[in-house]
mmCIF file of the N, C-alpha and C atoms, coordinates in Angstrom:
data_MODEL
# 
_entry.id   MODEL 
# 
loop_
_atom_site.group_PDB 
_atom_site.id 
_atom_site.type_symbol 
_atom_site.label_atom_id 
_atom_site.label_alt_id 
_atom_site.label_comp_id 
_atom_site.label_asym_id 
_atom_site.label_entity_id 
_atom_site.label_seq_id 
_atom_site.pdbx_PDB_ins_code 
_atom_site.Cartn_x 
_atom_site.Cartn_y 
_atom_site.Cartn_z 
_atom_site.occupancy 
_atom_site.B_iso_or_equiv 
_atom_site.pdbx_formal_charge 
_atom_site.auth_seq_id 
_atom_site.auth_comp_id 
_atom_site.auth_asym_id 
_atom_site.auth_atom_id 
_atom_site.pdbx_PDB_model_num 
ATOM 1   N N  . MET A 1 1  ? 65.023  -42.602 132.307 1.00 0.00 ? 1  MET A N  1 
ATOM 2   C CA . MET A 1 1  ? 65.624  -41.144 133.471 1.00 0.00 ? 1  MET A CA 1 
ATOM 3   C C  . MET A 1 1  ? 66.512  -42.226 134.143 1.00 0.00 ? 1  MET A C  1 
ATOM 4   N N  . LYS A 1 2  ? 66.455  -43.330 134.344 1.00 0.00 ? 2  LYS A N  1 
ATOM 5   C CA . LYS A 1 2  ? 66.807  -44.266 135.345 1.00 0.00 ? 2  LYS A CA 1 
ATOM 6   C C  . LYS A 1 2  ? 68.383  -44.451 134.795 1.00 0.00 ? 2  LYS A C  1 
ATOM 7   N N  . LEU A 1 3  ? 68.379  -44.510 133.024 1.00 0.00 ? 3  LEU A N  1 
ATOM 8   C CA . LEU A 1 3  ? 69.714  -44.718 132.303 1.00 0.00 ? 3  LEU A CA 1 
ATOM 9   C C  . LEU A 1 3  ? 70.499  -43.469 132.557 1.00 0.00 ? 3  LEU A C  1 
ATOM 10  N N  . LEU A 1 4  ? 70.050  -42.548 132.765 1.00 0.00 ? 4  LEU A N  1 
ATOM 11  C CA . LEU A 1 4  ? 70.712  -41.069 132.509 1.00 0.00 ? 4  LEU A CA 1 
ATOM 12  C C  . LEU A 1 4  ? 71.447  -41.143 133.825 1.00 0.00 ? 4  LEU A C  1 
ATOM 13  N N  . LEU A 1 5  ? 70.619  -41.045 134.585 1.00 0.00 ? 5  LEU A N  1 
ATOM 14  C CA . LEU A 1 5  ? 71.148  -40.946 136.258 1.00 0.00 ? 5  LEU A CA 1 
ATOM 15  C C  . LEU A 1 5  ? 72.463  -42.045 136.136 1.00 0.00 ? 5  LEU A C  1 
ATOM 16  N N  . GLN A 1 6  ? 72.136  -42.895 135.979 1.00 0.00 ? 6  GLN A N  1 
ATOM 17  C CA . GLN A 1 6  ? 73.279  -44.078 136.186 1.00 0.00 ? 6  GLN A CA 1 
ATOM 18  C C  . GLN A 1 6  ? 74.369  -43.684 135.385 1.00 0.00 ? 6  GLN A C  1 
ATOM 19  N N  . TRP A 1 7  ? 74.243  -43.213 134.171 1.00 0.00 ? 7  TRP A N  1 
ATOM 20  C CA . TRP A 1 7  ? 75.449  -42.549 133.516 1.00 0.00 ? 7  TRP A CA 1 
ATOM 21  C C  . TRP A 1 7  ? 75.709  -41.273 134.219 1.00 0.00 ? 7  TRP A C  1 
ATOM 22  N N  . PHE A 1 8  ? 75.202  -40.308 134.799 1.00 0.00 ? 8  PHE A N  1 
ATOM 23  C CA . PHE A 1 8  ? 75.818  -39.367 135.168 1.00 0.00 ? 8  PHE A CA 1 
ATOM 24  C C  . PHE A 1 8  ? 76.108  -39.455 136.617 1.00 0.00 ? 8  PHE A C  1 
ATOM 25  N N  . LEU A 1 9  ? 76.323  -40.645 137.228 1.00 0.00 ? 9  LEU A N  1 
ATOM 26  C CA . LEU A 1 9  ? 76.569  -41.242 138.443 1.00 0.00 ? 9  LEU A CA 1 
ATOM 27  C C  . LEU A 1 9  ? 78.204  -42.429 138.061 1.00 0.00 ? 9  LEU A C  1 
ATOM 28  N N  . HIS A 1 10 ? 78.019  -42.451 136.846 1.00 0.00 ? 10 HIS A N  1 
ATOM 29  C CA . HIS A 1 10 ? 79.335  -43.249 136.460 1.00 0.00 ? 10 HIS A CA 1 
ATOM 30  C C  . HIS A 1 10 ? 80.650  -42.260 135.497 1.00 0.00 ? 10 HIS A C  1 
ATOM 31  N N  . TYR A 1 11 ? 79.923  -41.400 134.780 1.00 0.00 ? 11 TYR A N  1 
ATOM 32  C CA . TYR A 1 11 ? 80.604  -40.473 134.128 1.00 0.00 ? 11 TYR A CA 1 
ATOM 33  C C  . TYR A 1 11 ? 80.473  -39.143 134.545 1.00 0.00 ? 11 TYR A C  1 
ATOM 34  N N  . GLY A 1 12 ? 79.420  -38.627 135.263 1.00 0.00 ? 12 GLY A N  1 
ATOM 35  C CA . GLY A 1 12 ? 79.665  -37.082 135.394 1.00 0.00 ? 12 GLY A CA 1 
ATOM 36  C C  . GLY A 1 12 ? 80.882  -36.508 135.629 1.00 0.00 ? 12 GLY A C  1 
ATOM 37  N N  . LEU A 1 13 ? 81.767  -37.258 136.461 1.00 0.00 ? 13 LEU A N  1 
ATOM 38  C CA . LEU A 1 13 ? 83.162  -36.281 137.194 1.00 0.00 ? 13 LEU A CA 1 
ATOM 39  C C  . LEU A 1 13 ? 83.926  -36.300 135.985 1.00 0.00 ? 13 LEU A C  1 
ATOM 40  N N  . VAL A 1 14 ? 84.169  -37.605 135.203 1.00 0.00 ? 14 VAL A N  1 
ATOM 41  C CA . VAL A 1 14 ? 85.064  -37.295 133.943 1.00 0.00 ? 14 VAL A CA 1 
ATOM 42  C C  . VAL A 1 14 ? 84.584  -36.542 133.135 1.00 0.00 ? 14 VAL A C  1 
ATOM 43  N N  . ALA A 1 15 ? 83.627  -36.506 132.729 1.00 0.00 ? 15 ALA A N  1 
ATOM 44  C CA . ALA A 1 15 ? 82.963  -35.211 132.048 1.00 0.00 ? 15 ALA A CA 1 
ATOM 45  C C  . ALA A 1 15 ? 83.083  -34.177 132.213 1.00 0.00 ? 15 ALA A C  1 
ATOM 46  N N  . SER A 1 16 ? 82.942  -33.810 133.521 1.00 0.00 ? 16 SER A N  1 
ATOM 47  C CA . SER A 1 16 ? 83.258  -32.314 133.968 1.00 0.00 ? 16 SER A CA 1 
ATOM 48  C C  . SER A 1 16 ? 84.819  -32.034 133.918 1.00 0.00 ? 16 SER A C  1 
ATOM 49  N N  . VAL A 1 17 ? 85.407  -32.915 134.248 1.00 0.00 ? 17 VAL A N  1 
ATOM 50  C CA . VAL A 1 17 ? 87.041  -32.812 133.791 1.00 0.00 ? 17 VAL A CA 1 
ATOM 51  C C  . VAL A 1 17 ? 87.561  -32.406 132.719 1.00 0.00 ? 17 VAL A C  1 
ATOM 52  N N  . LEU A 1 18 ? 86.805  -33.479 131.741 1.00 0.00 ? 18 LEU A N  1 
ATOM 53  C CA . LEU A 1 18 ? 87.425  -33.035 130.882 1.00 0.00 ? 18 LEU A CA 1 
ATOM 54  C C  . LEU A 1 18 ? 86.701  -31.671 129.885 1.00 0.00 ? 18 LEU A C  1 
ATOM 55  N N  . VAL A 1 19 ? 85.314  -31.705 130.060 1.00 0.00 ? 19 VAL A N  1 
ATOM 56  C CA . VAL A 1 19 ? 85.485  -30.103 129.770 1.00 0.00 ? 19 VAL A CA 1 
ATOM 57  C C  . VAL A 1 19 ? 85.934  -28.761 129.998 1.00 0.00 ? 19 VAL A C  1 
ATOM 58  N N  . TRP A 1 20 ? 86.780  -28.980 131.784 1.00 0.00 ? 20 TRP A N  1 
ATOM 59  C CA . TRP A 1 20 ? 87.310  -28.281 132.183 1.00 0.00 ? 20 TRP A CA 1 
ATOM 60  C C  . TRP A 1 20 ? 88.758  -28.606 131.447 1.00 0.00 ? 20 TRP A C  1 
ATOM 61  N N  . ALA A 1 21 ? 89.301  -29.177 131.318 1.00 0.00 ? 21 ALA A N  1 
ATOM 62  C CA . ALA A 1 21 ? 90.690  -29.355 130.344 1.00 0.00 ? 21 ALA A CA 1 
ATOM 63  C C  . ALA A 1 21 ? 90.618  -28.660 129.454 1.00 0.00 ? 21 ALA A C  1 
ATOM 64  N N  . GLY A 1 22 ? 89.338  -29.055 128.588 1.00 0.00 ? 22 GLY A N  1 
ATOM 65  C CA . GLY A 1 22 ? 89.246  -28.673 127.093 1.00 0.00 ? 22 GLY A CA 1 
ATOM 66  C C  . GLY A 1 22 ? 89.215  -27.064 127.261 1.00 0.00 ? 22 GLY A C  1 
ATOM 67  N N  . ALA A 1 23 ? 88.408  -26.804 128.055 1.00 0.00 ? 23 ALA A N  1 
ATOM 68  C CA . ALA A 1 23 ? 88.402  -25.027 127.954 1.00 0.00 ? 23 ALA A CA 1 
ATOM 69  C C  . ALA A 1 23 ? 89.858  -24.357 128.344 1.00 0.00 ? 23 ALA A C  1 
ATOM 70  N N  . VAL A 1 24 ? 90.602  -25.038 129.431 1.00 0.00 ? 24 VAL A N  1 
ATOM 71  C CA . VAL A 1 24 ? 91.655  -24.366 129.528 1.00 0.00 ? 24 VAL A CA 1 
ATOM 72  C C  . VAL A 1 24 ? 92.920  -24.492 128.688 1.00 0.00 ? 24 VAL A C  1 
ATOM 73  N N  . GLY A 1 25 ? 92.474  -25.853 127.841 1.00 0.00 ? 25 GLY A N  1 
ATOM 74  C CA . GLY A 1 25 ? 93.581  -26.059 126.287 1.00 0.00 ? 25 GLY A CA 1 
ATOM 75  C C  . GLY A 1 25 ? 93.285  -24.859 125.890 1.00 0.00 ? 25 GLY A C  1 
ATOM 76  N N  . LEU A 1 26 ? 91.974  -24.546 125.625 1.00 0.00 ? 26 LEU A N  1 
ATOM 77  C CA . LEU A 1 26 ? 91.556  -23.003 124.468 1.00 0.00 ? 26 LEU A CA 1 
ATOM 78  C C  . LEU A 1 26 ? 92.186  -22.068 124.929 1.00 0.00 ? 26 LEU A C  1 
ATOM 79  N N  . MET A 1 27 ? 91.884  -21.733 126.406 1.00 0.00 ? 27 MET A N  1 
ATOM 80  C CA . MET A 1 27 ? 92.613  -20.216 126.586 1.00 0.00 ? 27 MET A CA 1 
ATOM 81  C C  . MET A 1 27 ? 94.265  -20.607 126.516 1.00 0.00 ? 27 MET A C  1 
ATOM 82  N N  . ALA A 1 28 ? 94.987  -21.841 126.611 1.00 0.00 ? 28 ALA A N  1 
ATOM 83  C CA . ALA A 1 28 ? 96.367  -21.565 126.659 1.00 0.00 ? 28 ALA A CA 1 
ATOM 84  C C  . ALA A 1 28 ? 96.600  -21.670 125.045 1.00 0.00 ? 28 ALA A C  1 
ATOM 85  N N  . TYR A 1 29 ? 95.826  -22.187 124.175 1.00 0.00 ? 29 TYR A N  1 
ATOM 86  C CA . TYR A 1 29 ? 95.925  -22.078 123.000 1.00 0.00 ? 29 TYR A CA 1 
ATOM 87  C C  . TYR A 1 29 ? 95.983  -20.447 122.225 1.00 0.00 ? 29 TYR A C  1 
ATOM 88  N N  . HIS A 1 30 ? 94.984  -19.741 122.741 1.00 0.00 ? 30 HIS A N  1 
ATOM 89  C CA . HIS A 1 30 ? 94.921  -18.206 122.292 1.00 0.00 ? 30 HIS A CA 1 
ATOM 90  C C  . HIS A 1 30 ? 95.549  -17.713 123.369 1.00 0.00 ? 30 HIS A C  1 
ATOM 91  N N  . LEU A 1 31 ? 96.553  -17.960 124.133 1.00 0.00 ? 31 LEU A N  1 
ATOM 92  C CA . LEU A 1 31 ? 97.628  -16.702 124.740 1.00 0.00 ? 31 LEU A CA 1 
ATOM 93  C C  . LEU A 1 31 ? 98.576  -17.221 123.952 1.00 0.00 ? 31 LEU A C  1 
ATOM 94  N N  . THR A 1 32 ? 99.005  -16.316 123.091 1.00 0.00 ? 32 THR A N  1 
ATOM 95  C CA . THR A 1 32 ? 99.631  -16.464 122.064 1.00 0.00 ? 32 THR A CA 1 
ATOM 96  C C  . THR A 1 32 ? 101.512 -16.260 122.816 1.00 0.00 ? 32 THR A C  1 
ATOM 97  N N  . ASP A 1 33 ? 101.337 -14.836 123.120 1.00 0.00 ? 33 ASP A N  1 
ATOM 98  C CA . ASP A 1 33 ? 102.545 -14.570 123.743 1.00 0.00 ? 33 ASP A CA 1 
ATOM 99  C C  . ASP A 1 33 ? 102.252 -13.888 125.138 1.00 0.00 ? 33 ASP A C  1 
ATOM 100 N N  . SER A 1 34 ? 102.048 -14.982 125.654 1.00 0.00 ? 34 SER A N  1 
ATOM 101 C CA . SER A 1 34 ? 101.833 -14.839 127.293 1.00 0.00 ? 34 SER A CA 1 
ATOM 102 C C  . SER A 1 34 ? 102.836 -15.405 127.826 1.00 0.00 ? 34 SER A C  1 
ATOM 103 N N  . GLU A 1 35 ? 103.229 -15.396 129.228 1.00 0.00 ? 35 GLU A N  1 
ATOM 104 C CA . GLU A 1 35 ? 103.911 -16.277 129.956 1.00 0.00 ? 35 GLU A CA 1 
ATOM 105 C C  . GLU A 1 35 ? 102.890 -17.088 130.830 1.00 0.00 ? 35 GLU A C  1 
ATOM 106 N N  . TRP A 1 36 ? 101.626 -16.925 130.692 1.00 0.00 ? 36 TRP A N  1 
ATOM 107 C CA . TRP A 1 36 ? 100.674 -18.187 131.352 1.00 0.00 ? 36 TRP A CA 1 
ATOM 108 C C  . TRP A 1 36 ? 100.898 -19.074 130.640 1.00 0.00 ? 36 TRP A C  1 
ATOM 109 N N  . ARG A 1 37 ? 100.874 -19.312 128.851 1.00 0.00 ? 37 ARG A N  1 
ATOM 110 C CA . ARG A 1 37 ? 100.519 -20.178 127.996 1.00 0.00 ? 37 ARG A CA 1 
ATOM 111 C C  . ARG A 1 37 ? 101.016 -21.598 128.497 1.00 0.00 ? 37 ARG A C  1 
ATOM 112 N N  . TRP A 1 38 ? 101.772 -21.747 128.950 1.00 0.00 ? 38 TRP A N  1 
ATOM 113 C CA . TRP A 1 38 ? 102.613 -23.182 129.031 1.00 0.00 ? 38 TRP A CA 1 
ATOM 114 C C  . TRP A 1 38 ? 101.851 -23.658 130.925 1.00 0.00 ? 38 TRP A C  1 
ATOM 115 N N  . ALA A 1 39 ? 101.999 -22.503 131.441 1.00 0.00 ? 39 ALA A N  1 
ATOM 116 C CA . ALA A 1 39 ? 101.324 -22.866 132.770 1.00 0.00 ? 39 ALA A CA 1 
ATOM 117 C C  . ALA A 1 39 ? 99.728  -22.987 132.439 1.00 0.00 ? 39 ALA A C  1 
ATOM 118 N N  . PHE A 1 40 ? 98.926  -23.150 131.411 1.00 0.00 ? 40 PHE A N  1 
ATOM 119 C CA . PHE A 1 40 ? 97.127  -23.473 131.098 1.00 0.00 ? 40 PHE A CA 1 
ATOM 120 C C  . PHE A 1 40 ? 97.554  -24.800 130.458 1.00 0.00 ? 40 PHE A C  1 
ATOM 121 N N  . ALA A 1 41 ? 98.852  -24.813 129.341 1.00 0.00 ? 41 ALA A N  1 
ATOM 122 C CA . ALA A 1 41 ? 98.860  -26.016 128.578 1.00 0.00 ? 41 ALA A CA 1 
ATOM 123 C C  . ALA A 1 41 ? 98.983  -26.775 129.804 1.00 0.00 ? 41 ALA A C  1 
ATOM 124 N N  . ALA A 1 42 ? 99.793  -27.166 131.087 1.00 0.00 ? 42 ALA A N  1 
ATOM 125 C CA . ALA A 1 42 ? 100.143 -27.953 131.916 1.00 0.00 ? 42 ALA A CA 1 
ATOM 126 C C  . ALA A 1 42 ? 98.930  -28.272 132.494 1.00 0.00 ? 42 ALA A C  1 
ATOM 127 N N  . LEU A 1 43 ? 98.248  -27.348 133.111 1.00 0.00 ? 43 LEU A N  1 
ATOM 128 C CA . LEU A 1 43 ? 96.988  -27.632 133.650 1.00 0.00 ? 43 LEU A CA 1 
ATOM 129 C C  . LEU A 1 43 ? 95.908  -28.816 132.838 1.00 0.00 ? 43 LEU A C  1 
ATOM 130 N N  . SER A 1 44 ? 95.981  -28.278 131.629 1.00 0.00 ? 44 SER A N  1 
ATOM 131 C CA . SER A 1 44 ? 95.239  -29.001 130.250 1.00 0.00 ? 44 SER A CA 1 
ATOM 132 C C  . SER A 1 44 ? 95.779  -30.327 130.971 1.00 0.00 ? 44 SER A C  1 
ATOM 133 N N  . VAL A 1 45 ? 96.632  -30.185 130.506 1.00 0.00 ? 45 VAL A N  1 
ATOM 134 C CA . VAL A 1 45 ? 97.365  -32.145 130.542 1.00 0.00 ? 45 VAL A CA 1 
ATOM 135 C C  . VAL A 1 45 ? 97.102  -32.654 131.903 1.00 0.00 ? 45 VAL A C  1 
ATOM 136 N N  . GLY A 1 46 ? 97.298  -31.893 132.946 1.00 0.00 ? 46 GLY A N  1 
ATOM 137 C CA . GLY A 1 46 ? 97.006  -32.497 134.428 1.00 0.00 ? 46 GLY A CA 1 
ATOM 138 C C  . GLY A 1 46 ? 95.374  -33.044 134.466 1.00 0.00 ? 46 GLY A C  1 
ATOM 139 N N  . GLY A 1 47 ? 94.309  -32.230 133.678 1.00 0.00 ? 47 GLY A N  1 
ATOM 140 C CA . GLY A 1 47 ? 93.284  -32.805 133.762 1.00 0.00 ? 47 GLY A CA 1 
ATOM 141 C C  . GLY A 1 47 ? 93.173  -34.008 132.948 1.00 0.00 ? 47 GLY A C  1 
ATOM 142 N N  . ILE A 1 48 ? 94.027  -34.232 131.859 1.00 0.00 ? 48 ILE A N  1 
ATOM 143 C CA . ILE A 1 48 ? 93.929  -35.605 130.922 1.00 0.00 ? 48 ILE A CA 1 
ATOM 144 C C  . ILE A 1 48 ? 94.281  -36.444 132.126 1.00 0.00 ? 48 ILE A C  1 
ATOM 145 N N  . ALA A 1 49 ? 95.596  -36.262 132.785 1.00 0.00 ? 49 ALA A N  1 
ATOM 146 C CA . ALA A 1 49 ? 95.976  -37.337 133.431 1.00 0.00 ? 49 ALA A CA 1 
ATOM 147 C C  . ALA A 1 49 ? 94.985  -37.573 134.810 1.00 0.00 ? 49 ALA A C  1 
ATOM 148 N N  . THR A 1 50 ? 94.018  -36.595 135.052 1.00 0.00 ? 50 THR A N  1 
ATOM 149 C CA . THR A 1 50 ? 93.538  -36.693 136.319 1.00 0.00 ? 50 THR A CA 1 
ATOM 150 C C  . THR A 1 50 ? 92.550  -37.519 135.621 1.00 0.00 ? 50 THR A C  1 
ATOM 151 N N  . ILE A 1 51 ? 91.856  -37.798 134.261 1.00 0.00 ? 51 ILE A N  1 
ATOM 152 C CA . ILE A 1 51 ? 90.856  -38.784 133.769 1.00 0.00 ? 51 ILE A CA 1 
ATOM 153 C C  . ILE A 1 51 ? 91.383  -40.117 134.098 1.00 0.00 ? 51 ILE A C  1 
ATOM 154 N N  . GLY A 1 52 ? 92.869  -40.012 134.007 1.00 0.00 ? 52 GLY A N  1 
ATOM 155 C CA . GLY A 1 52 ? 93.624  -41.478 133.581 1.00 0.00 ? 52 GLY A CA 1 
ATOM 156 C C  . GLY A 1 52 ? 93.315  -42.350 134.927 1.00 0.00 ? 52 GLY A C  1 
ATOM 157 N N  . GLY A 1 53 ? 93.569  -41.225 135.830 1.00 0.00 ? 53 GLY A N  1 
ATOM 158 C CA . GLY A 1 53 ? 93.717  -41.712 136.959 1.00 0.00 ? 53 GLY A CA 1 
ATOM 159 C C  . GLY A 1 53 ? 92.723  -42.040 137.777 1.00 0.00 ? 53 GLY A C  1 
ATOM 160 N N  . ILE A 1 54 ? 91.495  -41.294 137.650 1.00 0.00 ? 54 ILE A N  1 
ATOM 161 C CA . ILE A 1 54 ? 90.207  -41.903 137.867 1.00 0.00 ? 54 ILE A CA 1 
ATOM 162 C C  . ILE A 1 54 ? 89.448  -43.145 137.720 1.00 0.00 ? 54 ILE A C  1 
ATOM 163 N N  . PHE A 1 55 ? 90.032  -43.595 135.769 1.00 0.00 ? 55 PHE A N  1 
ATOM 164 C CA . PHE A 1 55 ? 89.758  -44.994 135.603 1.00 0.00 ? 55 PHE A CA 1 
ATOM 165 C C  . PHE A 1 55 ? 90.538  -46.027 136.054 1.00 0.00 ? 55 PHE A C  1 
ATOM 166 N N  . TRP A 1 56 ? 91.711  -45.734 136.519 1.00 0.00 ? 56 TRP A N  1 
ATOM 167 C CA . TRP A 1 56 ? 92.801  -46.553 137.254 1.00 0.00 ? 56 TRP A CA 1 
ATOM 168 C C  . TRP A 1 56 ? 92.230  -46.794 138.712 1.00 0.00 ? 56 TRP A C  1 
ATOM 169 N N  . ILE A 1 57 ? 91.596  -45.908 138.971 1.00 0.00 ? 57 ILE A N  1 
ATOM 170 C CA . ILE A 1 57 ? 91.162  -46.403 140.631 1.00 0.00 ? 57 ILE A CA 1 
ATOM 171 C C  . ILE A 1 57 ? 89.853  -46.944 140.418 1.00 0.00 ? 57 ILE A C  1 
ATOM 172 N N  . ARG A 1 58 ? 89.090  -47.030 139.355 1.00 0.00 ? 58 ARG A N  1 
ATOM 173 C CA . ARG A 1 58 ? 88.125  -47.472 139.018 1.00 0.00 ? 58 ARG A CA 1 
ATOM 174 C C  . ARG A 1 58 ? 88.084  -48.788 139.084 1.00 0.00 ? 58 ARG A C  1 
ATOM 175 N N  . THR A 1 59 ? 88.909  -49.066 138.014 1.00 0.00 ? 59 THR A N  1 
ATOM 176 C CA . THR A 1 59 ? 89.178  -50.306 137.835 1.00 0.00 ? 59 THR A CA 1 
ATOM 177 C C  . THR A 1 59 ? 89.887  -50.993 139.173 1.00 0.00 ? 59 THR A C  1 
ATOM 178 N N  . TYR A 1 60 ? 90.606  -50.516 139.634 1.00 0.00 ? 60 TYR A N  1 
ATOM 179 C CA . TYR A 1 60 ? 91.370  -51.244 140.851 1.00 0.00 ? 60 TYR A CA 1 
ATOM 180 C C  . TYR A 1 60 ? 90.261  -51.511 141.882 1.00 0.00 ? 60 TYR A C  1 
ATOM 181 N N  . ILE A 1 61 ? 89.285  -50.511 142.551 1.00 0.00 ? 61 ILE A N  1 
ATOM 182 C CA . ILE A 1 61 ? 88.109  -51.046 143.122 1.00 0.00 ? 61 ILE A CA 1 
ATOM 183 C C  . ILE A 1 61 ? 87.530  -52.149 142.711 1.00 0.00 ? 61 ILE A C  1 
ATOM 184 N N  . ASP A 1 62 ? 87.142  -52.245 141.601 1.00 0.00 ? 62 ASP A N  1 
ATOM 185 C CA . ASP A 1 62 ? 86.420  -53.181 140.910 1.00 0.00 ? 62 ASP A CA 1 
ATOM 186 C C  . ASP A 1 62 ? 86.942  -54.446 141.217 1.00 0.00 ? 62 ASP A C  1 
ATOM 187 N N  . GLY A 1 63 ? 88.176  -54.278 140.860 1.00 0.00 ? 63 GLY A N  1 
ATOM 188 C CA . GLY A 1 63 ? 89.109  -55.556 141.387 1.00 0.00 ? 63 GLY A CA 1 
ATOM 189 C C  . GLY A 1 63 ? 88.997  -56.134 142.414 1.00 0.00 ? 63 GLY A C  1 
ATOM 190 N N  . LEU A 1 64 ? 88.844  -55.001 143.168 1.00 0.00 ? 64 LEU A N  1 
ATOM 191 C CA . LEU A 1 64 ? 89.119  -55.492 144.936 1.00 0.00 ? 64 LEU A CA 1 
ATOM 192 C C  . LEU A 1 64 ? 87.899  -56.059 145.551 1.00 0.00 ? 64 LEU A C  1 
ATOM 193 N N  . THR A 1 65 ? 86.525  -55.620 144.591 1.00 0.00 ? 65 THR A N  1 
ATOM 194 C CA . THR A 1 65 ? 85.314  -55.928 144.910 1.00 0.00 ? 65 THR A CA 1 
ATOM 195 C C  . THR A 1 65 ? 85.281  -57.388 144.541 1.00 0.00 ? 65 THR A C  1 
ATOM 196 N N  . GLY A 1 66 ? 85.634  -57.486 143.047 1.00 0.00 ? 66 GLY A N  1 
ATOM 197 C CA . GLY A 1 66 ? 85.689  -59.059 142.674 1.00 0.00 ? 66 GLY A CA 1 
ATOM 198 C C  . GLY A 1 66 ? 86.054  -59.596 143.424 1.00 0.00 ? 66 GLY A C  1 
ATOM 199 N N  . LEU A 1 67 ? 87.371  -59.604 143.934 1.00 0.00 ? 67 LEU A N  1 
ATOM 200 C CA . LEU A 1 67 ? 87.960  -60.926 144.757 1.00 0.00 ? 67 LEU A CA 1 
ATOM 201 C C  . LEU A 1 67 ? 87.613  -61.167 146.445 1.00 0.00 ? 67 LEU A C  1 
ATOM 202 N N  . SER A 1 68 ? 86.809  -60.015 146.783 1.00 0.00 ? 68 SER A N  1 
ATOM 203 C CA . SER A 1 68 ? 86.103  -59.936 147.910 1.00 0.00 ? 68 SER A CA 1 
ATOM 204 C C  . SER A 1 68 ? 85.256  -61.068 147.645 1.00 0.00 ? 68 SER A C  1 
ATOM 205 N N  . LYS A 1 69 ? 84.418  -60.793 146.633 1.00 0.00 ? 69 LYS A N  1 
ATOM 206 C CA . LYS A 1 69 ? 82.795  -61.601 146.294 1.00 0.00 ? 69 LYS A CA 1 
ATOM 207 C C  . LYS A 1 69 ? 83.436  -63.256 145.839 1.00 0.00 ? 69 LYS A C  1 
ATOM 208 N N  . LYS A 1 70 ? 84.715  -62.947 145.496 1.00 0.00 ? 70 LYS A N  1 
ATOM 209 C CA . LYS A 1 70 ? 85.185  -64.831 145.325 1.00 0.00 ? 70 LYS A CA 1 
ATOM 210 C C  . LYS A 1 70 ? 85.383  -65.174 146.374 1.00 0.00 ? 70 LYS A C  1 
ATOM 211 N N  . GLU A 1 71 ? 86.345  -64.823 147.307 1.00 0.00 ? 71 GLU A N  1 
ATOM 212 C CA . GLU A 1 71 ? 86.491  -64.909 148.937 1.00 0.00 ? 71 GLU A CA 1 
ATOM 213 C C  . GLU A 1 71 ? 84.954  -65.727 149.801 1.00 0.00 ? 71 GLU A C  1 
ATOM 214 N N  . THR A 1 72 ? 84.341  -64.412 149.717 1.00 0.00 ? 72 THR A N  1 
ATOM 215 C CA . THR A 1 72 ? 83.118  -64.956 150.111 1.00 0.00 ? 72 THR A CA 1 
ATOM 216 C C  . THR A 1 72 ? 82.425  -66.553 149.460 1.00 0.00 ? 72 THR A C  1 
ATOM 217 N N  . GLU A 1 73 ? 82.710  -66.737 148.671 1.00 0.00 ? 73 GLU A N  1 
ATOM 218 C CA . GLU A 1 73 ? 81.824  -67.817 147.434 1.00 0.00 ? 73 GLU A CA 1 
ATOM 219 C C  . GLU A 1 73 ? 82.803  -68.762 148.146 1.00 0.00 ? 73 GLU A C  1 
ATOM 220 N N  . LEU A 1 74 ? 83.894  -69.011 148.616 1.00 0.00 ? 74 LEU A N  1 
ATOM 221 C CA . LEU A 1 74 ? 84.805  -70.072 149.104 1.00 0.00 ? 74 LEU A CA 1 
ATOM 222 C C  . LEU A 1 74 ? 83.816  -70.387 150.072 1.00 0.00 ? 74 LEU A C  1 
# 
């Protein structure tokens, strides 16, 4: 149970954004002759970019905490 909670805390937001982007992408795929098709496709791509941003921020913050740990050891 502890492993599941840890996974959820680390990747729950990413998984929910991925499911949302997938659902919006499917709606865009099925709107063949609608003016909303490209808006939905752009929202789906924006969701994928959000996931990339989440991972970039996470690695940036991990780097900052690693740097501060090294400074306190000196």
